PDB file with SEQRES, HELIX, SHEET and CRYST1 records, atoms N, CA, C and O in Angstrom:
SEQRES   1 A   86  MET LYS ARG LEU ILE THR PHE LEU GLY CYS PHE ALA VAL          
SEQRES   2 A   86  SER ALA THR MET VAL SER ALA ASP ASN MET ARG MET ALA          
SEQRES   3 A   86  VAL THR THR SER PHE HIS ASN SER GLY LEU SER ASP SER          
SEQRES   4 A   86  LEU LEU PRO ALA ILE GLU GLN ASP ILE GLY LEU LYS LEU          
SEQRES   5 A   86  ASP LEU LEU VAL VAL GLY THR GLY GLN ALA ILE ARG LEU          
SEQRES   6 A   86  GLY LYS ALA GLY ASP VAL ASP ALA ILE LEU VAL HIS SER          
SEQRES   7 A   86  ARG SER ALA GLU GLU ALA PHE VAL                              
HELIX    1 AA1 LYS A    2  VAL A   18  1                                  17    
HELIX    2 AA2 THR A   29  ASN A   33  1                                   5    
HELIX    3 AA3 LEU A   36  ILE A   48  1                                  13    
HELIX    4 AA4 THR A   59  ALA A   68  1                                  10    
HELIX    5 AA5 ARG A   79  PHE A   85  1                                   7    
SHEET    1 AA1 3 LYS A  51  VAL A  57  0                                        
SHEET    2 AA1 3 ASN A  22  THR A  28  1                                        
SHEET    3 AA1 3 ALA A  73  LEU A  75  1                                        
CRYST1    1.000    1.000    1.000  90.00  90.00  90.00 P 1           1          
ATOM      1  N   MET A   1      -4.848   4.731  12.278  1.00  0.00           N  
ATOM      2  CA  MET A   1      -3.955   5.478  11.369  1.00  0.00           C  
ATOM      3  C   MET A   1      -2.492   5.129  11.698  1.00  0.00           C  
ATOM      4  O   MET A   1      -1.697   4.865  10.796  1.00  0.00           O  
ATOM      5  N   LYS A   2      -2.152   5.129  12.968  1.00  0.00           N  
ATOM      6  CA  LYS A   2      -0.772   4.802  13.340  1.00  0.00           C  
ATOM      7  C   LYS A   2      -0.414   3.372  12.928  1.00  0.00           C  
ATOM      8  O   LYS A   2       0.712   3.135  12.491  1.00  0.00           O  
ATOM      9  N   ARG A   3      -1.312   2.437  13.050  1.00  0.00           N  
ATOM     10  CA  ARG A   3      -1.023   1.090  12.603  1.00  0.00           C  
ATOM     11  C   ARG A   3      -0.755   1.027  11.096  1.00  0.00           C  
ATOM     12  O   ARG A   3       0.163   0.352  10.630  1.00  0.00           O  
ATOM     13  N   LEU A   4      -1.592   1.758  10.358  1.00  0.00           N  
ATOM     14  CA  LEU A   4      -1.424   1.807   8.903  1.00  0.00           C  
ATOM     15  C   LEU A   4      -0.077   2.371   8.522  1.00  0.00           C  
ATOM     16  O   LEU A   4       0.634   1.800   7.695  1.00  0.00           O  
ATOM     17  N   ILE A   5       0.270   3.475   9.114  1.00  0.00           N  
ATOM     18  CA  ILE A   5       1.570   4.062   8.866  1.00  0.00           C  
ATOM     19  C   ILE A   5       2.720   3.222   9.276  1.00  0.00           C  
ATOM     20  O   ILE A   5       3.735   3.182   8.580  1.00  0.00           O  
ATOM     21  N   THR A   6       2.601   2.541  10.392  1.00  0.00           N  
ATOM     22  CA  THR A   6       3.664   1.584  10.851  1.00  0.00           C  
ATOM     23  C   THR A   6       3.820   0.441   9.835  1.00  0.00           C  
ATOM     24  O   THR A   6       4.927   0.079   9.437  1.00  0.00           O  
ATOM     25  N   PHE A   7       2.653  -0.115   9.432  1.00  0.00           N  
ATOM     26  CA  PHE A   7       2.629  -1.186   8.477  1.00  0.00           C  
ATOM     27  C   PHE A   7       3.267  -0.784   7.163  1.00  0.00           C  
ATOM     28  O   PHE A   7       4.115  -1.503   6.635  1.00  0.00           O  
ATOM     29  N   LEU A   8       2.865   0.366   6.629  1.00  0.00           N  
ATOM     30  CA  LEU A   8       3.488   0.873   5.439  1.00  0.00           C  
ATOM     31  C   LEU A   8       4.979   1.169   5.587  1.00  0.00           C  
ATOM     32  O   LEU A   8       5.770   0.957   4.667  1.00  0.00           O  
ATOM     33  N   GLY A   9       5.324   1.646   6.731  1.00  0.00           N  
ATOM     34  CA  GLY A   9       6.692   1.919   6.997  1.00  0.00           C  
ATOM     35  C   GLY A   9       7.595   0.728   6.917  1.00  0.00           C  
ATOM     36  O   GLY A   9       8.722   0.810   6.428  1.00  0.00           O  
ATOM     37  N   CYS A  10       7.087  -0.397   7.407  1.00  0.00           N  
ATOM     38  CA  CYS A  10       7.802  -1.691   7.297  1.00  0.00           C  
ATOM     39  C   CYS A  10       8.143  -2.036   5.830  1.00  0.00           C  
ATOM     40  O   CYS A  10       9.239  -2.490   5.503  1.00  0.00           O  
ATOM     41  N   PHE A  11       7.157  -1.796   4.986  1.00  0.00           N  
ATOM     42  CA  PHE A  11       7.395  -2.102   3.606  1.00  0.00           C  
ATOM     43  C   PHE A  11       8.254  -1.027   2.922  1.00  0.00           C  
ATOM     44  O   PHE A  11       8.887  -1.300   1.902  1.00  0.00           O  
ATOM     45  N   ALA A  12       8.277   0.148   3.459  1.00  0.00           N  
ATOM     46  CA  ALA A  12       9.082   1.208   2.897  1.00  0.00           C  
ATOM     47  C   ALA A  12      10.538   0.857   2.942  1.00  0.00           C  
ATOM     48  O   ALA A  12      11.289   1.225   2.038  1.00  0.00           O  
ATOM     49  N   VAL A  13      10.966   0.151   3.973  1.00  0.00           N  
ATOM     50  CA  VAL A  13      12.381  -0.267   4.064  1.00  0.00           C  
ATOM     51  C   VAL A  13      12.784  -1.113   2.893  1.00  0.00           C  
ATOM     52  O   VAL A  13      13.831  -0.867   2.294  1.00  0.00           O  
ATOM     53  N   SER A  14      12.009  -2.082   2.548  1.00  0.00           N  
ATOM     54  CA  SER A  14      12.337  -2.957   1.394  1.00  0.00           C  
ATOM     55  C   SER A  14      12.192  -2.177   0.127  1.00  0.00           C  
ATOM     56  O   SER A  14      12.951  -2.414  -0.813  1.00  0.00           O  
ATOM     57  N   ALA A  15      11.252  -1.249   0.043  1.00  0.00           N  
ATOM     58  CA  ALA A  15      11.035  -0.459  -1.159  1.00  0.00           C  
ATOM     59  C   ALA A  15      12.279   0.404  -1.466  1.00  0.00           C  
ATOM     60  O   ALA A  15      12.656   0.586  -2.624  1.00  0.00           O  
ATOM     61  N   THR A  16      12.887   0.913  -0.420  1.00  0.00           N  
ATOM     62  CA  THR A  16      14.039   1.796  -0.642  1.00  0.00           C  
ATOM     63  C   THR A  16      15.251   1.074  -1.219  1.00  0.00           C  
ATOM     64  O   THR A  16      16.161   1.700  -1.761  1.00  0.00           O  
ATOM     65  N   MET A  17      15.249  -0.274  -1.094  1.00  0.00           N  
ATOM     66  CA  MET A  17      16.335  -1.032  -1.726  1.00  0.00           C  
ATOM     67  C   MET A  17      16.183  -1.012  -3.234  1.00  0.00           C  
ATOM     68  O   MET A  17      17.171  -1.091  -3.964  1.00  0.00           O  
ATOM     69  N   VAL A  18      14.942  -0.906  -3.706  1.00  0.00           N  
ATOM     70  CA  VAL A  18      14.738  -0.902  -5.161  1.00  0.00           C  
ATOM     71  C   VAL A  18      14.778   0.505  -5.727  1.00  0.00           C  
ATOM     72  O   VAL A  18      15.393   0.740  -6.766  1.00  0.00           O  
ATOM     73  N   SER A  19      14.142   1.419  -5.068  1.00  0.00           N  
ATOM     74  CA  SER A  19      14.027   2.788  -5.519  1.00  0.00           C  
ATOM     75  C   SER A  19      14.048   3.690  -4.310  1.00  0.00           C  
ATOM     76  O   SER A  19      13.271   3.502  -3.374  1.00  0.00           O  
ATOM     77  N   ALA A  20      14.929   4.664  -4.325  1.00  0.00           N  
ATOM     78  CA  ALA A  20      15.082   5.564  -3.146  1.00  0.00           C  
ATOM     79  C   ALA A  20      13.947   6.583  -3.061  1.00  0.00           C  
ATOM     80  O   ALA A  20      13.800   7.253  -2.039  1.00  0.00           O  
ATOM     81  N   ASP A  21      13.137   6.712  -4.127  1.00  0.00           N  
ATOM     82  CA  ASP A  21      12.155   7.814  -4.151  1.00  0.00           C  
ATOM     83  C   ASP A  21      10.737   7.325  -4.196  1.00  0.00           C  
ATOM     84  O   ASP A  21       9.842   8.090  -3.835  1.00  0.00           O  
ATOM     85  N   ASN A  22      10.454   6.086  -4.620  1.00  0.00           N  
ATOM     86  CA  ASN A  22       9.056   5.671  -4.805  1.00  0.00           C  
ATOM     87  C   ASN A  22       8.771   4.335  -4.190  1.00  0.00           C  
ATOM     88  O   ASN A  22       9.652   3.490  -4.032  1.00  0.00           O  
ATOM     89  N   MET A  23       7.495   4.161  -3.840  1.00  0.00           N  
ATOM     90  CA  MET A  23       6.958   2.909  -3.287  1.00  0.00           C  
ATOM     91  C   MET A  23       5.691   2.598  -4.038  1.00  0.00           C  
ATOM     92  O   MET A  23       4.791   3.434  -4.110  1.00  0.00           O  
ATOM     93  N   ARG A  24       5.607   1.419  -4.596  1.00  0.00           N  
ATOM     94  CA  ARG A  24       4.393   0.979  -5.321  1.00  0.00           C  
ATOM     95  C   ARG A  24       3.450   0.337  -4.359  1.00  0.00           C  
ATOM     96  O   ARG A  24       3.834  -0.541  -3.586  1.00  0.00           O  
ATOM     97  N   MET A  25       2.215   0.769  -4.399  1.00  0.00           N  
ATOM     98  CA  MET A  25       1.216   0.247  -3.469  1.00  0.00           C  
ATOM     99  C   MET A  25      -0.031  -0.002  -4.223  1.00  0.00           C  
ATOM    100  O   MET A  25      -0.517   0.872  -4.941  1.00  0.00           O  
ATOM    101  N   ALA A  26      -0.597  -1.253  -4.070  1.00  0.00           N  
ATOM    102  CA  ALA A  26      -1.873  -1.606  -4.657  1.00  0.00           C  
ATOM    103  C   ALA A  26      -2.987  -1.315  -3.622  1.00  0.00           C  
ATOM    104  O   ALA A  26      -2.897  -1.765  -2.480  1.00  0.00           O  
ATOM    105  N   VAL A  27      -3.988  -0.597  -4.006  1.00  0.00           N  
ATOM    106  CA  VAL A  27      -5.081  -0.249  -3.159  1.00  0.00           C  
ATOM    107  C   VAL A  27      -6.407  -0.650  -3.838  1.00  0.00           C  
ATOM    108  O   VAL A  27      -6.480  -0.738  -5.064  1.00  0.00           O  
ATOM    109  N   THR A  28      -7.407  -0.881  -3.060  1.00  0.00           N  
ATOM    110  CA  THR A  28      -8.666  -1.306  -3.676  1.00  0.00           C  
ATOM    111  C   THR A  28      -9.467  -0.104  -4.230  1.00  0.00           C  
ATOM    112  O   THR A  28      -9.337   1.023  -3.751  1.00  0.00           O  
ATOM    113  N   THR A  29     -10.261  -0.371  -5.208  1.00  0.00           N  
ATOM    114  CA  THR A  29     -11.088   0.698  -5.814  1.00  0.00           C  
ATOM    115  C   THR A  29     -11.925   1.374  -4.760  1.00  0.00           C  
ATOM    116  O   THR A  29     -12.043   2.599  -4.774  1.00  0.00           O  
ATOM    117  N   SER A  30     -12.499   0.640  -3.865  1.00  0.00           N  
ATOM    118  CA  SER A  30     -13.373   1.242  -2.807  1.00  0.00           C  
ATOM    119  C   SER A  30     -12.602   2.175  -1.939  1.00  0.00           C  
ATOM    120  O   SER A  30     -13.122   3.225  -1.561  1.00  0.00           O  
ATOM    121  N   PHE A  31     -11.382   1.842  -1.602  1.00  0.00           N  
ATOM    122  CA  PHE A  31     -10.535   2.763  -0.781  1.00  0.00           C  
ATOM    123  C   PHE A  31     -10.248   4.052  -1.571  1.00  0.00           C  
ATOM    124  O   PHE A  31     -10.378   5.161  -1.053  1.00  0.00           O  
ATOM    125  N   HIS A  32      -9.870   3.875  -2.791  1.00  0.00           N  
ATOM    126  CA  HIS A  32      -9.524   5.048  -3.661  1.00  0.00           C  
ATOM    127  C   HIS A  32     -10.726   5.888  -3.920  1.00  0.00           C  
ATOM    128  O   HIS A  32     -10.660   7.111  -3.798  1.00  0.00           O  
ATOM    129  N   ASN A  33     -11.849   5.265  -4.281  1.00  0.00           N  
ATOM    130  CA  ASN A  33     -13.054   6.058  -4.630  1.00  0.00           C  
ATOM    131  C   ASN A  33     -13.708   6.663  -3.416  1.00  0.00           C  
ATOM    132  O   ASN A  33     -14.524   7.569  -3.583  1.00  0.00           O  
ATOM    133  N   SER A  34     -13.412   6.231  -2.202  1.00  0.00           N  
ATOM    134  CA  SER A  34     -13.983   6.856  -1.000  1.00  0.00           C  
ATOM    135  C   SER A  34     -13.346   8.248  -0.728  1.00  0.00           C  
ATOM    136  O   SER A  34     -13.879   9.042   0.047  1.00  0.00           O  
ATOM    137  N   GLY A  35     -12.255   8.506  -1.351  1.00  0.00           N  
ATOM    138  CA  GLY A  35     -11.605   9.745  -1.032  1.00  0.00           C  
ATOM    139  C   GLY A  35     -10.511   9.682  -0.002  1.00  0.00           C  
ATOM    140  O   GLY A  35      -9.798  10.657   0.236  1.00  0.00           O  
ATOM    141  N   LEU A  36     -10.380   8.478   0.629  1.00  0.00           N  
ATOM    142  CA  LEU A  36      -9.399   8.285   1.673  1.00  0.00           C  
ATOM    143  C   LEU A  36      -8.022   8.407   1.179  1.00  0.00           C  
ATOM    144  O   LEU A  36      -7.151   8.902   1.895  1.00  0.00           O  
ATOM    145  N   SER A  37      -7.769   7.962  -0.063  1.00  0.00           N  
ATOM    146  CA  SER A  37      -6.412   8.070  -0.569  1.00  0.00           C  
ATOM    147  C   SER A  37      -5.960   9.487  -0.720  1.00  0.00           C  
ATOM    148  O   SER A  37      -4.785   9.782  -0.501  1.00  0.00           O  
ATOM    149  N   ASP A  38      -6.870  10.403  -1.097  1.00  0.00           N  
ATOM    150  CA  ASP A  38      -6.540  11.793  -1.181  1.00  0.00           C  
ATOM    151  C   ASP A  38      -6.285  12.377   0.189  1.00  0.00           C  
ATOM    152  O   ASP A  38      -5.463  13.284   0.319  1.00  0.00           O  
ATOM    153  N   SER A  39      -6.965  11.888   1.226  1.00  0.00           N  
ATOM    154  CA  SER A  39      -6.746  12.402   2.592  1.00  0.00           C  
ATOM    155  C   SER A  39      -5.551  11.826   3.287  1.00  0.00           C  
ATOM    156  O   SER A  39      -4.782  12.553   3.916  1.00  0.00           O  
ATOM    157  N   LEU A  40      -5.385  10.542   3.185  1.00  0.00           N  
ATOM    158  CA  LEU A  40      -4.354   9.871   3.959  1.00  0.00           C  
ATOM    159  C   LEU A  40      -2.991   9.807   3.337  1.00  0.00           C  
ATOM    160  O   LEU A  40      -1.989   9.914   4.044  1.00  0.00           O  
ATOM    161  N   LEU A  41      -2.918   9.634   2.038  1.00  0.00           N  
ATOM    162  CA  LEU A  41      -1.628   9.387   1.335  1.00  0.00           C  
ATOM    163  C   LEU A  41      -0.629  10.461   1.483  1.00  0.00           C  
ATOM    164  O   LEU A  41       0.548  10.142   1.654  1.00  0.00           O  
ATOM    165  N   PRO A  42      -0.995  11.765   1.433  1.00  0.00           N  
ATOM    166  CA  PRO A  42       0.042  12.793   1.646  1.00  0.00           C  
ATOM    167  C   PRO A  42       0.681  12.699   3.038  1.00  0.00           C  
ATOM    168  O   PRO A  42       1.878  12.947   3.180  1.00  0.00           O  
ATOM    169  N   ALA A  43      -0.067  12.359   4.019  1.00  0.00           N  
ATOM    170  CA  ALA A  43       0.513  12.223   5.385  1.00  0.00           C  
ATOM    171  C   ALA A  43       1.417  10.967   5.462  1.00  0.00           C  
ATOM    172  O   ALA A  43       2.452  10.976   6.128  1.00  0.00           O  
ATOM    173  N   ILE A  44       1.010   9.917   4.784  1.00  0.00           N  
ATOM    174  CA  ILE A  44       1.790   8.688   4.768  1.00  0.00           C  
ATOM    175  C   ILE A  44       3.106   8.938   4.020  1.00  0.00           C  
ATOM    176  O   ILE A  44       4.165   8.492   4.460  1.00  0.00           O  
ATOM    177  N   GLU A  45       3.036   9.654   2.884  1.00  0.00           N  
ATOM    178  CA  GLU A  45       4.201   9.947   2.074  1.00  0.00           C  
ATOM    179  C   GLU A  45       5.166  10.776   2.922  1.00  0.00           C  
ATOM    180  O   GLU A  45       6.373  10.533   2.900  1.00  0.00           O  
ATOM    181  N   GLN A  46       4.654  11.737   3.655  1.00  0.00           N  
ATOM    182  CA  GLN A  46       5.484  12.616   4.434  1.00  0.00           C  
ATOM    183  C   GLN A  46       6.148  11.799   5.566  1.00  0.00           C  
ATOM    184  O   GLN A  46       7.318  12.018   5.880  1.00  0.00           O  
ATOM    185  N   ASP A  47       5.412  10.872   6.168  1.00  0.00           N  
ATOM    186  CA  ASP A  47       5.898  10.096   7.287  1.00  0.00           C  
ATOM    187  C   ASP A  47       6.982   9.126   6.851  1.00  0.00           C  
ATOM    188  O   ASP A  47       7.986   8.994   7.551  1.00  0.00           O  
ATOM    189  N   ILE A  48       6.828   8.453   5.744  1.00  0.00           N  
ATOM    190  CA  ILE A  48       7.780   7.513   5.314  1.00  0.00           C  
ATOM    191  C   ILE A  48       8.854   8.081   4.337  1.00  0.00           C  
ATOM    192  O   ILE A  48       9.821   7.403   3.992  1.00  0.00           O  
ATOM    193  N   GLY A  49       8.649   9.307   3.922  1.00  0.00           N  
ATOM    194  CA  GLY A  49       9.653   9.957   3.068  1.00  0.00           C  
ATOM    195  C   GLY A  49       9.750   9.366   1.628  1.00  0.00           C  
ATOM    196  O   GLY A  49      10.785   9.475   0.971  1.00  0.00           O  
ATOM    197  N   LEU A  50       8.697   8.770   1.188  1.00  0.00           N  
ATOM    198  CA  LEU A  50       8.672   8.249  -0.199  1.00  0.00           C  
ATOM    199  C   LEU A  50       7.464   8.656  -0.922  1.00  0.00           C  
ATOM    200  O   LEU A  50       6.454   8.899  -0.261  1.00  0.00           O  
ATOM    201  N   LYS A  51       7.444   8.761  -2.228  1.00  0.00           N  
ATOM    202  CA  LYS A  51       6.319   9.013  -3.084  1.00  0.00           C  
ATOM    203  C   LYS A  51       5.643   7.723  -3.314  1.00  0.00           C  
ATOM    204  O   LYS A  51       6.284   6.757  -3.728  1.00  0.00           O  
ATOM    205  N   LEU A  52       4.303   7.655  -3.050  1.00  0.00           N  
ATOM    206  CA  LEU A  52       3.571   6.428  -3.346  1.00  0.00           C  
ATOM    207  C   LEU A  52       3.029   6.429  -4.724  1.00  0.00           C  
ATOM    208  O   LEU A  52       2.374   7.391  -5.125  1.00  0.00           O  
ATOM    209  N   ASP A  53       3.278   5.368  -5.489  1.00  0.00           N  
ATOM    210  CA  ASP A  53       2.686   5.138  -6.779  1.00  0.00           C  
ATOM    211  C   ASP A  53       1.592   4.130  -6.627  1.00  0.00           C  
ATOM    212  O   ASP A  53       1.880   2.961  -6.372  1.00  0.00           O  
ATOM    213  N   LEU A  54       0.307   4.533  -6.774  1.00  0.00           N  
ATOM    214  CA  LEU A  54      -0.847   3.730  -6.534  1.00  0.00           C  
ATOM    215  C   LEU A  54      -1.220   2.910  -7.760  1.00  0.00           C  
ATOM    216  O   LEU A  54      -1.169   3.392  -8.891  1.00  0.00           O  
ATOM    217  N   LEU A  55      -1.585   1.695  -7.518  1.00  0.00           N  
ATOM    218  CA  LEU A  55      -2.221   0.835  -8.479  1.00  0.00           C  
ATOM    219  C   LEU A  55      -3.599   0.523  -7.951  1.00  0.00           C  
ATOM    220  O   LEU A  55      -3.709  -0.212  -6.969  1.00  0.00           O  
ATOM    221  N   VAL A  56      -4.661   1.043  -8.549  1.00  0.00           N  
ATOM    222  CA  VAL A  56      -6.033   0.920  -8.050  1.00  0.00           C  
ATOM    223  C   VAL A  56      -6.676  -0.303  -8.705  1.00  0.00           C  
ATOM    224  O   VAL A  56      -6.959  -0.308  -9.903  1.00  0.00           O  
ATOM    225  N   VAL A  57      -6.905  -1.356  -7.878  1.00  0.00           N  
ATOM    226  CA  VAL A  57      -7.350  -2.674  -8.412  1.00  0.00           C  
ATOM    227  C   VAL A  57      -8.346  -3.240  -7.351  1.00  0.00           C  
ATOM    228  O   VAL A  57      -8.550  -2.668  -6.280  1.00  0.00           O  
ATOM    229  N   GLY A  58      -8.928  -4.358  -7.711  1.00  0.00           N  
ATOM    230  CA  GLY A  58      -9.793  -5.133  -6.776  1.00  0.00           C  
ATOM    231  C   GLY A  58      -8.866  -5.851  -5.696  1.00  0.00           C  
ATOM    232  O   GLY A  58      -7.646  -5.958  -5.824  1.00  0.00           O  
ATOM    233  N   THR A  59      -9.555  -6.295  -4.687  1.00  0.00           N  
ATOM    234  CA  THR A  59      -8.866  -6.980  -3.557  1.00  0.00           C  
ATOM    235  C   THR A  59      -8.033  -8.147  -4.018  1.00  0.00           C  
ATOM    236  O   THR A  59      -6.871  -8.278  -3.633  1.00  0.00           O  
ATOM    237  N   GLY A  60      -8.628  -9.017  -4.859  1.00  0.00           N  
ATOM    238  CA  GLY A  60      -7.902 -10.202  -5.345  1.00  0.00           C  
ATOM    239  C   GLY A  60      -6.693  -9.848  -6.147  1.00  0.00           C  
ATOM    240  O   GLY A  60      -5.639 -10.466  -5.997  1.00  0.00           O  
ATOM    241  N   GLN A  61      -6.825  -8.858  -7.002  1.00  0.00           N  
ATOM    242  CA  GLN A  61      -5.672  -8.441  -7.820  1.00  0.00           C  
ATOM    243  C   GLN A  61      -4.603  -7.771  -6.964  1.00  0.00           C  
ATOM    244  O   GLN A  61      -3.415  -7.961  -7.225  1.00  0.00           O  
ATOM    245  N   ALA A  62      -4.973  -7.017  -5.981  1.00  0.00           N  
ATOM    246  CA  ALA A  62      -3.990  -6.391  -5.097  1.00  0.00           C  
ATOM    247  C   ALA A  62      -3.201  -7.450  -4.348  1.00  0.00           C  
ATOM    248  O   ALA A  62      -1.992  -7.288  -4.181  1.00  0.00           O  
ATOM    249  N   ILE A  63      -3.810  -8.498  -3.900  1.00  0.00           N  
ATOM    250  CA  ILE A  63      -3.139  -9.544  -3.169  1.00  0.00           C  
ATOM    251  C   ILE A  63      -2.223 -10.349  -4.190  1.00  0.00           C  
ATOM    252  O   ILE A  63      -1.097 -10.715  -3.855  1.00  0.00           O  
ATOM    253  N   ARG A  64      -2.702 -10.586  -5.336  1.00  0.00           N  
ATOM    254  CA  ARG A  64      -1.878 -11.270  -6.372  1.00  0.00           C  
ATOM    255  C   ARG A  64      -0.607 -10.445  -6.670  1.00  0.00           C  
ATOM    256  O   ARG A  64       0.499 -10.977  -6.760  1.00  0.00           O  
ATOM    257  N   LEU A  65      -0.816  -9.124  -6.817  1.00  0.00           N  
ATOM    258  CA  LEU A  65       0.411  -8.245  -7.058  1.00  0.00           C  
ATOM    259  C   LEU A  65       1.330  -8.322  -5.893  1.00  0.00           C  
ATOM    260  O   LEU A  65       2.546  -8.332  -6.082  1.00  0.00           O  
ATOM    261  N   GLY A  66       0.811  -8.377  -4.676  1.00  0.00           N  
ATOM    262  CA  GLY A  66       1.660  -8.464  -3.483  1.00  0.00           C  
ATOM    263  C   GLY A  66       2.438  -9.786  -3.466  1.00  0.00           C  
ATOM    264  O   GLY A  66       3.645  -9.816  -3.226  1.00  0.00           O  
ATOM    265  N   LYS A  67       1.703 -10.882  -3.729  1.00  0.00           N  
ATOM    266  CA  LYS A  67       2.371 -12.155  -3.703  1.00  0.00           C  
ATOM    267  C   LYS A  67       3.434 -12.331  -4.756  1.00  0.00           C  
ATOM    268  O   LYS A  67       4.419 -13.044  -4.565  1.00  0.00           O  
ATOM    269  N   ALA A  68       3.209 -11.654  -5.892  1.00  0.00           N  
ATOM    270  CA  ALA A  68       4.194 -11.699  -6.992  1.00  0.00           C  
ATOM    271  C   ALA A  68       5.349 -10.789  -6.760  1.00  0.00           C  
ATOM    272  O   ALA A  68       6.344 -10.877  -7.479  1.00  0.00           O  
ATOM    273  N   GLY A  69       5.270  -9.907  -5.781  1.00  0.00           N  
ATOM    274  CA  GLY A  69       6.313  -8.985  -5.546  1.00  0.00           C  
ATOM    275  C   GLY A  69       6.332  -7.766  -6.476  1.00  0.00           C  
ATOM    276  O   GLY A  69       7.329  -7.051  -6.580  1.00  0.00           O  
ATOM    277  N   ASP A  70       5.177  -7.556  -7.156  1.00  0.00           N  
ATOM    278  CA  ASP A  70       5.072  -6.505  -8.087  1.00  0.00           C  
ATOM    279  C   ASP A  70       4.752  -5.115  -7.433  1.00  0.00           C  
ATOM    280  O   ASP A  70       4.846  -4.071  -8.079  1.00  0.00           O  
ATOM    281  N   VAL A  71       4.386  -5.155  -6.173  1.00  0.00           N  
ATOM    282  CA  VAL A  71       4.208  -3.937  -5.420  1.00  0.00           C  
ATOM    283  C   VAL A  71       4.867  -4.081  -4.068  1.00  0.00           C  
ATOM    284  O   VAL A  71       5.141  -5.197  -3.628  1.00  0.00           O  
ATOM    285  N   ASP A  72       5.123  -2.982  -3.409  1.00  0.00           N  
ATOM    286  CA  ASP A  72       5.801  -2.999  -2.147  1.00  0.00           C  
ATOM    287  C   ASP A  72       4.826  -3.155  -0.931  1.00  0.00           C  
ATOM    288  O   ASP A  72       5.205  -3.605   0.150  1.00  0.00           O  
ATOM    289  N   ALA A  73       3.591  -2.766  -1.175  1.00  0.00           N  
ATOM    290  CA  ALA A  73       2.584  -2.860  -0.111  1.00  0.00           C  
ATOM    291  C   ALA A  73       1.218  -2.952  -0.743  1.00  0.00           C  
ATOM    292  O   ALA A  73       1.015  -2.569  -1.895  1.00  0.00           O  
ATOM    293  N   ILE A  74       0.270  -3.475   0.046  1.00  0.00           N  
ATOM    294  CA  ILE A  74      -1.133  -3.532  -0.385  1.00  0.00           C  
ATOM    295  C   ILE A  74      -2.031  -2.919   0.668  1.00  0.00           C  
ATOM    296  O   ILE A  74      -1.654  -2.865   1.839  1.00  0.00           O  
ATOM    297  N   LEU A  75      -3.204  -2.459   0.284  1.00  0.00           N  
ATOM    298  CA  LEU A  75      -4.153  -1.988   1.213  1.00  0.00           C  
ATOM    299  C   LEU A  75      -5.532  -2.514   0.658  1.00  0.00           C  
ATOM    300  O   LEU A  75      -6.050  -2.058  -0.361  1.00  0.00           O  
ATOM    301  N   VAL A  76      -6.056  -3.488   1.405  1.00  0.00           N  
ATOM    302  CA  VAL A  76      -7.322  -4.129   0.995  1.00  0.00           C  
ATOM    303  C   VAL A  76      -8.281  -4.133   2.152  1.00  0.00           C  
ATOM    304  O   VAL A  76      -7.883  -3.835   3.278  1.00  0.00           O  
ATOM    305  N   HIS A  77      -9.556  -4.467   1.911  1.00  0.00           N  
ATOM    306  CA  HIS A  77     -10.578  -4.409   2.938  1.00  0.00           C  
ATOM    307  C   HIS A  77     -11.173  -5.752   3.273  1.00  0.00           C  
ATOM    308  O   HIS A  77     -12.288  -5.833   3.787  1.00  0.00           O  
ATOM    309  N   SER A  78     -10.414  -6.841   2.977  1.00  0.00           N  
ATOM    310  CA  SER A  78     -10.969  -8.186   3.315  1.00  0.00           C  
ATOM    311  C   SER A  78      -9.995  -8.769   4.371  1.00  0.00           C  
ATOM    312  O   SER A  78      -8.880  -9.184   4.057  1.00  0.00           O  
ATOM    313  N   ARG A  79     -10.452  -8.779   5.585  1.00  0.00           N  
ATOM    314  CA  ARG A  79      -9.603  -9.260   6.695  1.00  0.00           C  
ATOM    315  C   ARG A  79      -9.119 -10.684   6.461  1.00  0.00           C  
ATOM    316  O   ARG A  79      -7.942 -10.980   6.670  1.00  0.00           O  
ATOM    317  N   SER A  80     -10.036 -11.590   6.018  1.00  0.00           N  
ATOM    318  CA  SER A  80      -9.607 -12.959   5.866  1.00  0.00           C  
ATOM    319  C   SER A  80      -8.556 -13.088   4.691  1.00  0.00           C  
ATOM    320  O   SER A  80      -7.622 -13.887   4.766  1.00  0.00           O  
ATOM    321  N   ALA A  81      -8.747 -12.303   3.659  1.00  0.00           N  
ATOM    322  CA  ALA A  81      -7.768 -12.300   2.593  1.00  0.00           C  
ATOM    323  C   ALA A  81      -6.433 -11.739   3.026  1.00  0.00           C  
ATOM    324  O   ALA A  81      -5.373 -12.233   2.641  1.00  0.00           O  
ATOM    325  N   GLU A  82      -6.506 -10.683   3.847  1.00  0.00           N  
ATOM    326  CA  GLU A  82      -5.230 -10.084   4.424  1.00  0.00           C  
ATOM    327  C   GLU A  82      -4.523 -11.095   5.303  1.00  0.00           C  
ATOM    328  O   GLU A  82      -3.309 -11.260   5.181  1.00  0.00           O  
ATOM    329  N   GLU A  83      -5.226 -11.768   6.170  1.00  0.00           N  
ATOM    330  CA  GLU A  83      -4.611 -12.771   7.094  1.00  0.00           C  
ATOM    331  C   GLU A  83      -4.027 -13.911   6.277  1.00  0.00           C  
ATOM    332  O   GLU A  83      -2.936 -14.384   6.596  1.00  0.00           O  
ATOM    333  N   ALA A  84      -4.711 -14.371   5.234  1.00  0.00           N  
ATOM    334  CA  ALA A  84      -4.194 -15.461   4.374  1.00  0.00           C  
ATOM    335  C   ALA A  84      -2.925 -15.011   3.688  1.00  0.00           C  
ATOM    336  O   ALA A  84      -1.994 -15.800   3.526  1.00  0.00           O  
ATOM    337  N   PHE A  85      -2.873 -13.758   3.284  1.00  0.00           N  
ATOM    338  CA  PHE A  85      -1.725 -13.205   2.540  1.00  0.00           C  
ATOM    339  C   PHE A  85      -0.492 -13.138   3.473  1.00  0.00           C  
ATOM    340  O   PHE A  85       0.611 -13.542   3.104  1.00  0.00           O  
ATOM    341  N   VAL A  86      -0.719 -12.621   4.674  1.00  0.00           N  
ATOM    342  CA  VAL A  86       0.315 -12.432   5.622  1.00  0.00           C  
ATOM    343  C   VAL A  86       0.842 -13.780   6.111  1.00  0.00           C  
ATOM    344  O   VAL A  86       1.748 -13.824   6.942  1.00  0.00           O  
TER     345      VAL A  86                                                      
END                                                                             
């Protein structure tokens, strides 16, 4: 959890340059449908001080959105795809 919040916090800095109140984040459907977004996101929003606007998509689309700069952060469940993206 701390790693996730730290990771998102890094992106929050760049997000604040665009909008002081919101951060766009692409998450996978499996993450969202698991109920984790309802459990974790309020704590993340409180920690980083920004409102998260979620785009719920598949892993590939989330990574494409990240590469294009259309979102400030991504949360996916494919380690190899994450490593290739970073």
